C-alpha positions as a Markdown table, in Angstrom:
| # | Residue | x | y | z |
|---|---|---|---|---|
| 1 | Unk | 18.0 | -62.5 | 13.3 |
| 2 | Unk | 18.9 | -60.5 | 16.2 |
| 3 | Unk | 22.9 | -61.2 | 16.6 |
| 4 | Unk | 25.0 | -60.5 | 19.5 |
| 5 | Unk | 27.1 | -58.2 | 17.3 |
| 6 | Unk | 24.2 | -56.2 | 17.2 |
| 7 | Unk | 23.4 | -55.6 | 20.7 |
| 8 | Unk | 26.5 | -56.2 | 22.3 |
| 9 | Unk | 27.6 | -57.6 | 25.9 |
| 10 | Unk | 25.3 | -55.6 | 27.9 |
| 11 | Unk | 22.5 | -56.3 | 25.5 |
| 12 | Unk | 23.3 | -60.0 | 26.1 |
| 13 | Unk | 23.1 | -59.4 | 29.4 |
| 14 | Unk | 20.2 | -57.2 | 30.2 |
| 15 | Unk | 18.1 | -59.7 | 27.7 |
| 16 | Unk | 19.0 | -62.5 | 30.1 |
| 17 | Unk | 18.5 | -60.7 | 32.9 |
| 18 | Unk | 14.6 | -59.5 | 31.9 |
| 19 | Unk | 13.8 | -63.4 | 30.6 |
| 20 | Unk | 14.9 | -64.2 | 34.5 |
| 21 | Unk | 17.9 | -66.4 | 33.5 |
| 22 | Unk | 20.2 | -64.9 | 35.2 |
| 23 | Unk | 20.2 | -63.0 | 38.5 |
| 24 | Unk | 22.3 | -60.4 | 40.5 |
| 25 | Unk | 25.0 | -59.9 | 37.6 |
| 26 | Unk | 24.7 | -55.9 | 38.0 |
| 27 | Unk | 28.3 | -56.2 | 39.9 |
| 28 | Unk | 32.3 | -56.8 | 39.6 |
| 29 | Unk | 31.3 | -60.0 | 41.7 |
| 30 | Unk | 28.9 | -62.2 | 43.5 |
| 31 | Unk | 28.2 | -62.9 | 46.5 |
| 32 | Unk | 27.7 | -66.3 | 47.6 |
| 33 | Unk | 27.1 | -67.0 | 51.5 |
| 34 | Unk | 30.1 | -65.7 | 52.9 |
| 35 | Unk | 32.1 | -65.5 | 50.0 |
| 36 | Unk | 32.8 | -63.1 | 47.0 |
| 37 | Unk | 33.1 | -64.9 | 43.5 |
| 38 | Unk | 33.8 | -63.1 | 40.4 |
| 39 | Unk | 35.1 | -65.0 | 37.2 |
| 40 | Unk | 37.0 | -63.4 | 33.7 |
| 41 | Unk | 38.1 | -66.2 | 31.3 |
| 42 | Unk | 41.5 | -65.0 | 28.5 |
| 43 | Unk | 41.4 | -65.9 | 25.4 |
| 44 | Unk | 44.5 | -66.0 | 22.6 |
| 45 | Unk | 43.6 | -63.8 | 20.3 |
| 46 | Unk | 41.1 | -61.7 | 22.0 |
| 47 | Unk | 42.6 | -60.8 | 25.3 |
| 48 | Unk | 46.1 | -61.5 | 24.1 |
| 49 | Unk | 48.6 | -62.0 | 21.8 |
| 50 | Unk | 52.2 | -64.1 | 22.4 |
| 51 | Unk | 54.3 | -61.9 | 20.6 |
| 52 | Unk | 53.2 | -59.1 | 23.3 |
| 53 | Unk | 53.3 | -61.3 | 26.6 |
| 54 | Unk | 54.8 | -63.8 | 28.0 |
| 55 | Unk | 53.4 | -67.0 | 29.6 |
| 56 | Unk | 54.8 | -66.0 | 32.8 |
| 57 | Unk | 53.3 | -62.4 | 31.9 |
| 58 | Unk | 49.8 | -64.1 | 30.8 |
| 59 | Unk | 49.4 | -66.3 | 34.3 |
| 60 | Unk | 49.5 | -63.1 | 36.5 |
| 61 | Unk | 47.2 | -61.3 | 33.9 |
| 62 | Unk | 44.8 | -64.0 | 34.5 |
| 63 | Unk | 44.2 | -63.6 | 38.4 |
| 64 | Unk | 45.5 | -60.2 | 38.5 |
| 65 | Unk | 41.9 | -59.1 | 36.3 |
| 66 | Unk | 39.7 | -61.2 | 38.2 |
| 67 | Unk | 41.6 | -59.7 | 41.8 |
| 68 | Unk | 40.5 | -56.4 | 40.4 |
| 69 | Unk | 37.1 | -57.3 | 40.6 |
| 70 | Unk | 37.4 | -58.5 | 44.1 |
| 71 | Unk | 39.5 | -55.8 | 45.1 |
| 72 | Unk | 36.3 | -53.5 | 43.8 |
| 73 | Unk | 34.0 | -55.9 | 46.3 |
| 74 | Unk | 36.4 | -54.9 | 49.0 |
| 75 | Unk | 37.7 | -58.3 | 49.2 |
| 76 | Unk | 40.7 | -60.0 | 50.5 |
| 77 | Unk | 41.3 | -63.1 | 47.7 |
| 78 | Unk | 41.4 | -66.2 | 49.5 |
| 79 | Unk | 41.7 | -69.1 | 46.8 |
| 80 | Unk | 41.4 | -69.7 | 42.9 |
| 81 | Unk | 40.3 | -71.9 | 40.5 |
| 82 | Unk | 41.9 | -72.2 | 37.2 |
| 83 | Unk | 40.3 | -73.9 | 33.8 |
| 84 | Unk | 43.0 | -74.3 | 31.5 |
| 85 | Unk | 42.7 | -75.0 | 27.6 |
| 86 | Unk | 45.7 | -75.9 | 25.5 |
| 87 | Unk | 46.6 | -77.0 | 21.9 |
| 88 | Unk | 48.3 | -80.2 | 22.5 |
| 89 | Unk | 51.6 | -79.2 | 20.6 |
| 90 | Unk | 52.0 | -76.4 | 24.0 |
| 91 | Unk | 55.7 | -77.4 | 25.9 |
| 92 | Unk | 55.1 | -78.2 | 29.4 |
| 93 | Unk | 57.7 | -76.0 | 30.3 |
| 94 | Unk | 55.4 | -72.7 | 28.8 |
| 95 | Unk | 52.4 | -74.6 | 31.0 |
| 96 | Unk | 54.5 | -74.2 | 33.9 |
| 97 | Unk | 55.3 | -71.1 | 33.3 |
| 98 | Unk | 52.3 | -70.1 | 33.1 |
| 99 | Unk | 51.8 | -71.0 | 36.6 |
| 100 | Unk | 54.5 | -69.4 | 37.7 |
| 101 | Unk | 53.0 | -66.1 | 36.6 |
| 102 | Unk | 49.4 | -67.3 | 38.4 |
| 103 | Unk | 51.5 | -67.6 | 41.6 |
| 104 | Unk | 53.0 | -64.3 | 41.7 |
| 105 | Unk | 50.0 | -63.0 | 42.6 |
| 106 | Unk | 50.3 | -64.6 | 46.5 |
| 107 | Unk | 46.9 | -66.4 | 45.9 |
| 108 | Unk | 46.6 | -70.3 | 46.5 |
| 109 | Unk | 45.3 | -72.3 | 43.2 |
| 110 | Unk | 43.2 | -75.3 | 44.9 |
| 111 | Unk | 41.2 | -76.5 | 42.2 |
| 112 | Unk | 40.0 | -76.4 | 38.5 |
| 113 | Unk | 40.4 | -78.3 | 35.0 |
| 114 | Unk | 42.6 | -78.4 | 32.3 |
| 115 | Unk | 41.2 | -79.7 | 28.5 |
| 116 | Unk | 42.6 | -79.7 | 25.2 |
| 117 | Unk | 42.1 | -76.5 | 23.1 |
| 118 | Unk | 42.9 | -75.1 | 19.5 |
| 119 | Unk | 43.6 | -71.7 | 21.1 |
| 120 | Unk | 45.1 | -70.9 | 24.6 |
| 121 | Unk | 42.6 | -70.5 | 27.0 |
| 122 | Unk | 42.8 | -69.0 | 30.6 |
| 123 | Unk | 39.7 | -68.8 | 33.1 |
| 124 | Unk | 40.2 | -67.8 | 36.4 |
| 125 | Unk | 37.4 | -68.1 | 39.0 |
| 126 | Unk | 38.7 | -66.1 | 42.2 |
| 127 | Unk | 37.3 | -66.4 | 45.8 |
| 128 | Unk | 37.5 | -63.8 | 48.5 |
| 129 | Unk | 35.9 | -62.3 | 51.8 |
| 130 | Unk | 34.5 | -58.8 | 52.6 |
| 131 | Unk | 33.0 | -57.0 | 55.5 |
| 132 | Unk | 31.1 | -54.5 | 53.1 |
| 133 | Unk | 30.1 | -54.8 | 49.5 |
| 134 | Unk | 29.0 | -51.3 | 48.1 |
| 135 | Unk | 28.3 | -52.7 | 44.4 |
| 136 | Unk | 27.4 | -50.5 | 41.4 |
| 137 | Unk | 23.7 | -49.5 | 42.7 |
| 138 | Unk | 23.8 | -47.2 | 45.2 |
| 139 | Unk | 25.4 | -43.9 | 44.2 |
| 140 | Unk | 23.7 | -40.8 | 45.7 |
| 141 | Unk | 23.3 | -37.8 | 44.2 |
| 142 | Unk | 26.2 | -35.2 | 46.1 |
| 143 | Unk | 28.9 | -38.1 | 46.0 |
| 144 | Unk | 32.3 | -38.0 | 44.7 |
| 145 | Unk | 33.8 | -39.9 | 42.0 |
| 146 | Unk | 37.2 | -40.9 | 42.5 |
| 147 | Unk | 39.8 | -43.1 | 41.1 |
| 148 | Unk | 42.7 | -44.8 | 42.7 |
| 149 | Unk | 45.4 | -43.9 | 39.8 |
| 150 | Unk | 46.2 | -42.9 | 36.5 |
| 151 | Unk | 44.4 | -44.1 | 33.7 |
| 152 | Unk | 45.2 | -44.6 | 30.3 |
| 153 | Unk | 48.5 | -47.2 | 30.6 |
| 154 | Unk | 47.0 | -50.2 | 29.4 |
| 155 | Unk | 45.6 | -48.3 | 26.0 |
| 156 | Unk | 49.5 | -46.2 | 25.1 |
| 157 | Unk | 50.8 | -49.6 | 25.9 |
| 158 | Unk | 48.6 | -51.2 | 23.1 |
| 159 | Unk | 49.3 | -48.5 | 20.5 |
| 160 | Unk | 53.0 | -49.6 | 21.1 |
| 161 | Unk | 52.0 | -53.7 | 20.4 |
| 162 | Unk | 52.3 | -54.4 | 24.2 |
| 163 | Unk | 50.7 | -54.3 | 27.6 |
| 164 | Unk | 51.0 | -53.4 | 31.1 |
| 165 | Unk | 51.1 | -55.2 | 34.1 |
| 166 | Unk | 48.0 | -54.7 | 35.8 |
| 167 | Unk | 48.0 | -53.3 | 39.2 |
| 168 | Unk | 46.4 | -55.1 | 42.3 |
| 169 | Unk | 44.7 | -52.6 | 44.4 |
| 170 | Unk | 43.2 | -54.7 | 47.1 |
| 171 | Unk | 44.3 | -52.2 | 49.9 |
| 172 | Unk | 42.5 | -49.5 | 48.3 |
| 173 | Unk | 39.4 | -51.5 | 47.8 |
| 174 | Unk | 39.0 | -52.2 | 51.0 |
| 175 | Unk | 40.1 | -48.8 | 52.3 |
| 176 | Unk | 37.2 | -47.6 | 49.8 |
| 177 | Unk | 34.8 | -50.3 | 50.1 |
| 178 | Unk | 34.4 | -48.7 | 54.2 |
| 179 | Unk | 32.1 | -45.7 | 53.0 |
| 180 | Unk | 31.7 | -45.8 | 49.6 |
| 181 | Unk | 28.3 | -46.0 | 48.3 |
| 182 | Unk | 29.2 | -47.6 | 44.6 |
| 183 | Unk | 32.6 | -48.9 | 43.7 |
| 184 | Unk | 33.4 | -50.6 | 40.2 |
| 185 | Unk | 37.1 | -51.1 | 38.6 |
| 186 | Unk | 38.2 | -49.6 | 35.3 |
| 187 | Unk | 38.4 | -52.3 | 33.3 |
| 188 | Unk | 36.4 | -51.7 | 30.0 |
| 189 | Unk | 37.0 | -47.7 | 29.9 |
| 190 | Unk | 36.0 | -45.2 | 32.7 |
| 191 | Unk | 33.1 | -44.3 | 30.1 |
| 192 | Unk | 31.3 | -47.8 | 30.0 |
| 193 | Unk | 32.1 | -48.8 | 33.9 |
| 194 | Unk | 30.4 | -45.0 | 34.6 |
| 195 | Unk | 27.9 | -45.7 | 32.5 |
| 196 | Unk | 26.9 | -49.2 | 35.0 |
| 197 | Unk | 27.3 | -46.9 | 37.9 |
| 198 | Unk | 24.5 | -44.1 | 36.6 |
| 199 | Unk | 22.4 | -46.8 | 35.1 |
| 200 | Unk | 22.2 | -49.2 | 38.3 |
| 201 | Unk | 22.3 | -46.5 | 40.4 |
| 202 | Unk | 19.6 | -43.9 | 38.7 |
| 203 | Unk | 21.8 | -41.3 | 39.1 |
| 204 | Unk | 23.7 | -38.8 | 36.8 |
| 205 | Unk | 27.5 | -38.8 | 36.7 |
| 206 | Unk | 29.0 | -35.9 | 35.7 |
| 207 | Unk | 33.5 | -36.0 | 34.9 |
| 208 | Unk | 35.7 | -33.1 | 34.5 |
| 209 | Unk | 38.1 | -35.1 | 32.0 |
| 210 | Unk | 40.6 | -32.4 | 32.9 |
| 211 | Unk | 40.8 | -33.5 | 36.3 |
| 212 | Unk | 41.3 | -37.7 | 35.5 |
| 213 | Unk | 45.0 | -38.3 | 36.0 |
| 214 | Unk | 46.6 | -39.3 | 33.4 |
| 215 | Unk | 49.6 | -42.3 | 33.1 |
| 216 | Unk | 52.6 | -41.4 | 31.2 |
| 217 | Unk | 52.9 | -41.3 | 27.9 |
| 218 | Unk | 49.1 | -41.8 | 27.6 |
| 219 | Unk | 46.3 | -39.1 | 25.7 |
| 220 | Unk | 42.9 | -39.1 | 27.1 |
| 221 | Unk | 41.9 | -41.4 | 23.9 |
| 222 | Unk | 43.5 | -44.0 | 26.1 |
| 223 | Unk | 41.2 | -43.9 | 29.2 |
| 224 | Unk | 38.5 | -44.6 | 27.0 |
| 225 | Unk | 40.6 | -48.0 | 26.2 |
| 226 | Unk | 40.2 | -49.5 | 29.2 |
| 227 | Unk | 42.1 | -52.3 | 31.1 |
| 228 | Unk | 43.8 | -50.0 | 33.4 |
| 229 | Unk | 42.1 | -52.1 | 36.5 |
| 230 | Unk | 42.3 | -49.0 | 38.9 |
| 231 | Unk | 39.2 | -48.6 | 41.2 |
| 232 | Unk | 36.2 | -46.2 | 40.4 |
| 233 | Unk | 33.7 | -45.2 | 43.3 |
| 234 | Unk | 31.2 | -43.2 | 44.3 |
| 235 | Unk | 32.0 | -41.5 | 48.0 |
| 236 | Unk | 31.1 | -39.0 | 50.5 |
| 237 | Unk | 34.2 | -37.6 | 50.6 |
| 238 | Unk | 37.3 | -38.0 | 48.4 |
| 239 | Unk | 40.2 | -38.3 | 50.9 |
| 240 | Unk | 43.3 | -39.0 | 49.6 |
| 241 | Unk | 42.1 | -40.3 | 46.5 |
| 242 | Unk | 41.7 | -38.4 | 42.8 |
| 243 | Unk | 38.3 | -36.2 | 42.9 |
| 244 | Unk | 36.9 | -36.5 | 39.0 |
| 245 | Unk | 33.8 | -35.4 | 39.3 |
| 246 | Unk | 30.2 | -36.0 | 41.0 |
| 247 | Unk | 26.9 | -37.8 | 41.3 |
| 248 | Unk | 23.7 | -35.9 | 40.5 |
| 249 | Unk | 20.0 | -35.9 | 40.1 |
| 250 | Unk | 19.5 | -37.6 | 37.0 |
| 251 | Unk | 20.6 | -40.1 | 34.5 |
| 252 | Unk | 23.4 | -41.2 | 32.4 |
| 253 | Unk | 26.7 | -39.8 | 31.6 |
| 254 | Unk | 28.5 | -36.5 | 31.0 |
| 255 | Unk | 32.0 | -36.4 | 30.3 |
| 256 | Unk | 33.2 | -33.0 | 30.1 |
| 257 | Unk | 36.5 | -31.2 | 29.1 |
| 258 | Unk | 36.9 | -27.8 | 30.2 |
| 259 | Unk | 33.7 | -27.8 | 30.1 |
| 260 | Unk | 32.7 | -28.9 | 26.9 |
| 261 | Unk | 31.0 | -32.0 | 25.8 |
| 262 | Unk | 33.7 | -35.0 | 25.5 |
| 263 | Unk | 33.1 | -38.8 | 24.3 |
| 264 | Unk | 35.1 | -41.3 | 25.0 |
| 265 | Unk | 35.1 | -45.2 | 23.6 |
| 266 | Unk | 34.9 | -48.5 | 25.4 |
| 267 | Unk | 35.2 | -51.8 | 25.1 |
| 268 | Unk | 32.4 | -54.2 | 24.9 |
| 269 | Unk | 32.5 | -57.6 | 23.7 |
| 270 | Unk | 30.7 | -58.7 | 20.4 |
| 271 | Unk | 29.6 | -55.5 | 19.7 |
């Protein structure tokens, strides 16, 4: 029997897509009518630990990771749905504090669900609107690969048994979406997220890792951790953003450090 641990998250999605059981999942968010929609679930012990962050920080984090997908779609957030699963022994003040963290993002909660659960889970559905959603599939040879800020902060914090507050790049996303041929966020690690652009676009992405801006205290290997939530784009011109590589004819991903091949890890559920 093939297990999910054998194929990983990407393998599961590829199999479901091959069977026609899911459609249009190749981008950070889905376009449904005039709305851009995305959803993420955070699970205690998988995505966070309460000895490393507060309830309020969890609330903001749950929204920020979804708003990041909207930013990667060039969208303005307009509303949230929150599904919350908590053990019955959870303090009322803790639940309120979580929603105070959600409110910090400045996007109204208009619905959702609550349920008893053996562990804390927070699922946020974020809705937005965008004039143009580049997606991951349009990168072209000759494009410049850019990022909106330094990478590796999340990996560095994790090594110190902590988390960093995710950035919210809605303004940068709207700016990039006007001209980008491909646009995503760095949520699963630079190599994983670049690999998705290369695969969906049918091109080769080449990155010079010495050009990747690093967060304070971060090493290059921290860039493979993910959860940086900076935006990554293939654009005709770098403009004000940091250029880290280029798009070429071919396929796959080439990571180089001072012209030598270099490998970075990344995050994949089930694997």
